[in-house]
C-alpha positions as CSV (number, residue, x, y, z in Angstrom):
1,M,148.2,86.8,68.4
2,A,145.1,86.7,70.3
3,A,147.0,87.8,73.5
4,G,148.4,90.7,71.5
5,A,145.1,91.7,70.3
6,Q,143.8,91.5,73.8
7,R,146.6,93.9,75.0
8,R,145.9,96.3,72.3
9,G,142.2,96.3,73.1
10,D,142.8,96.8,76.9
11,A,144.8,100.0,76.1
12,P,141.7,102.2,75.3
13,Q,139.8,100.8,78.3
14,K,142.8,101.6,80.5
15,E,142.9,105.1,79.2
16,L,139.2,105.6,79.8
17,R,139.6,104.4,83.5
18,Q,142.4,106.9,84.0
19,R,140.4,109.7,82.6
20,A,137.5,108.8,84.9
21,R,139.8,109.0,87.7
22,S,141.3,112.2,86.9
23,P,139.4,115.4,88.0
24,S,137.8,117.3,85.3
25,V,138.9,120.9,84.5
26,E,135.5,122.1,85.9
27,K,136.0,120.2,89.0
28,T,139.5,121.5,89.4
29,T,138.3,125.0,88.9
30,Q,135.6,124.6,91.4
31,T,138.0,123.2,94.0
32,R,140.5,125.9,93.4
33,R,137.7,128.6,93.9
34,A,136.5,127.1,97.0
35,I,140.0,127.0,98.5
36,V,140.5,130.7,97.5
37,S,137.2,131.7,99.1
38,A,137.9,129.8,102.3
39,A,141.4,131.4,102.5
40,L,139.8,134.9,102.2
41,A,137.4,134.1,105.1
42,E,140.2,132.6,107.2
43,F,142.6,135.6,106.5
44,L,139.9,138.1,107.4
45,E,138.9,136.3,110.6
46,R,142.3,135.3,111.9
47,G,144.7,137.5,110.1
48,F,147.6,136.3,107.9
49,A,149.9,135.3,110.6
50,C,147.3,133.0,112.4
51,A,145.7,131.6,109.4
52,T,146.9,128.0,108.5
53,M,146.7,125.9,105.4
54,D,144.9,123.2,107.5
55,A,142.2,125.6,108.6
56,V,141.6,126.7,105.0
57,A,141.2,123.0,104.0
58,R,138.7,122.6,106.6
59,R,136.7,125.7,105.5
60,A,136.9,124.5,101.9
61,G,135.7,120.9,102.7
62,V,138.8,119.5,101.0
63,A,141.5,117.0,102.2
64,K,144.3,118.5,104.4
65,G,146.9,118.4,101.7
66,T,144.7,119.7,98.8
67,P,145.5,123.4,99.1
68,Y,149.0,122.6,98.5
69,R,148.4,121.1,95.2
70,Y,147.2,124.5,94.1
71,F,149.3,126.8,96.4
72,P,152.7,125.7,97.6
73,T,152.8,128.4,100.3
74,K,150.6,130.6,102.3
75,E,152.1,133.5,100.5
76,A,151.0,131.9,97.1
77,L,147.6,131.3,98.6
78,F,147.2,135.1,99.5
79,E,148.3,135.9,96.0
80,G,145.5,133.6,94.7
81,V,143.1,135.5,97.0
82,V,144.1,138.9,95.7
83,R,143.8,137.7,92.0
84,Q,140.4,136.1,92.5
85,E,138.6,138.3,94.9
86,I,140.2,141.6,94.3
87,A,142.0,142.0,91.0
88,G,139.0,140.3,89.2
89,A,136.7,143.0,90.6
90,V,138.9,146.0,89.8
91,V,137.3,148.5,87.5
92,D,139.0,148.8,84.2
93,V,139.6,152.5,83.7
94,N,141.8,152.2,80.6
95,A,141.5,155.3,78.6
96,A,140.5,153.4,75.6
97,N,137.3,152.6,77.3
98,R,136.0,156.2,77.3
99,A,133.0,156.9,75.1
100,P,133.4,159.2,72.2
101,G,133.3,162.8,73.6
102,E,133.0,161.6,77.2
103,K,134.9,163.8,79.8
104,V,137.5,162.1,82.0
105,G,135.6,163.1,85.1
106,A,132.4,161.6,83.7
107,F,134.1,158.4,82.8
108,L,135.6,158.0,86.3
109,R,132.1,158.7,87.9
110,R,130.6,156.0,85.5
111,T,133.2,153.4,86.1
112,M,134.8,153.7,89.5
113,S,131.9,155.3,91.6
114,P,129.6,152.1,91.5
115,A,132.6,150.0,92.5
116,M,133.4,152.3,95.4
117,Q,129.9,152.1,96.7
118,V,130.2,148.4,97.3
119,V,133.9,148.1,98.2
120,E,133.0,147.4,101.8
121,R,130.1,144.9,101.0
122,Q,132.3,142.9,98.6
123,G,135.2,142.5,101.2
124,R,137.7,144.3,99.1
125,A,138.0,147.0,101.9
126,A,138.6,144.4,104.5
127,L,141.4,142.9,102.4
128,A,143.1,146.1,102.0
129,R,143.0,146.7,105.7
130,L,144.6,143.3,106.2
131,V,147.4,144.4,104.0
132,L,147.7,147.7,106.0
133,T,147.9,146.0,109.4
134,E,150.0,143.0,108.7
135,G,152.1,144.4,105.7
136,V,154.8,145.5,108.2
137,R,155.4,142.1,109.5
138,F,154.8,140.5,106.1
139,P,156.1,142.7,103.4
140,V,155.3,140.2,100.7
141,L,151.5,141.0,101.2
142,I,152.3,144.6,100.3
143,E,154.3,143.5,97.2
144,I,151.5,141.2,96.1
145,Y,148.8,143.8,96.6
146,R,150.9,146.5,94.9
147,R,151.6,144.3,91.8
148,E,148.0,142.9,91.4
149,M,145.9,145.8,92.4
150,F,147.4,149.1,93.2
151,D,150.0,149.8,90.6
152,P,147.8,148.7,87.5
153,L,145.1,151.1,88.7
154,L,147.4,154.0,89.4
155,N,149.0,153.6,86.1
156,Q,145.7,153.9,84.2
157,L,144.7,156.9,86.4
158,R,147.9,158.8,85.5
159,N,147.0,158.5,81.8
160,L,143.5,159.6,82.3
161,V,144.8,162.7,84.4
162,R,147.2,163.7,81.5
163,S,144.3,163.6,79.1
164,A,142.1,165.6,81.5
165,R,144.6,168.3,81.7
166,E,145.1,168.4,77.9
167,E,141.3,168.7,77.6
168,G,141.0,171.5,80.2
169,E,139.1,169.5,82.7
170,L,141.2,169.9,85.9
171,K,140.6,172.7,88.4
172,S,144.3,172.5,89.3
173,D,147.5,170.8,87.8
174,A,148.3,169.4,91.2
175,L,146.5,166.2,90.2
176,V,149.0,165.8,87.4
177,D,151.8,165.6,89.8
178,N,150.0,163.7,92.3
179,P,147.5,161.3,90.7
180,E,147.3,159.6,94.1
181,L,144.9,162.3,95.2
182,L,142.0,160.6,93.1
183,I,142.2,157.5,95.3
184,A,143.2,159.2,98.5
185,P,139.6,159.5,99.8
186,I,139.0,155.8,99.2
187,W,142.0,154.8,101.3
188,Y,140.8,157.2,104.1
189,G,137.5,155.6,104.1
190,I,139.0,152.2,104.3
191,V,141.1,153.1,107.2
192,H,138.3,155.1,109.0
193,N,135.6,152.4,108.5
194,G,137.8,149.5,109.8
195,L,140.4,151.0,112.2
196,L,139.3,154.5,113.3
197,D,135.5,154.6,113.9
198,R,133.7,151.4,113.1
199,S,130.6,152.8,114.7
200,Q,130.1,155.5,112.2
201,P,131.3,154.1,108.9
202,L,131.8,156.6,105.9
203,D,130.2,156.1,102.4
204,I,133.4,155.5,100.3
205,G,131.4,155.9,97.1
206,A,130.2,159.4,98.3
207,L,133.7,160.4,99.2
208,F,135.1,159.6,95.8
209,D,132.2,161.4,94.1
210,A,133.0,164.5,96.2
211,N,136.6,164.3,95.4
212,L,135.7,164.3,91.7
213,D,133.7,167.4,92.2
214,L,136.7,169.1,93.9
215,L,139.3,168.0,91.2
216,F,137.3,168.3,87.8
217,E,135.5,171.1,86.0
218,E,131.9,170.2,85.2
């Protein structure tokens, strides 16, 4: 009887020891974030092809096998980078967020322009260039970027452009058929700054604002 009671009493102690050994949710989140941040640095410095999970682990200061606990493949790790570093910073241009009476052009200037002004500084332009330069060899990079970043933004812009036409804001209906024109200057700036002429970088935010002036009535 005493032995049985002792075994029952040992159970809570064993559970407490197991909990103590298990990483907390906060610790797990911090580790994952450190791995993703290290992966971003590794991808940008060495490119997707030359980056390795071992090198990411060293940058993150974790054991060699730890990244695989969170991301089974390098492609999955890249997807994690896009979700944390890029998708998390995407401006939400859902039409529902327009203020009462706010014009579409003004809404885009209020929401997207500030983000475009820091797109280089925050590393988002560099990651976009990585997708452009290595996407031919690794099509999965393009698919991840399109799914997580490009398509959601373009779909929201399509809705806004339709509203702008209905409200008489557009200088030309060409934007309705080609909403990609809204973000074309952004991509040109990204390509120019990293591939065409690094010595004379363009202000991507200024390019975006100038494009709004061309496309929308005041």
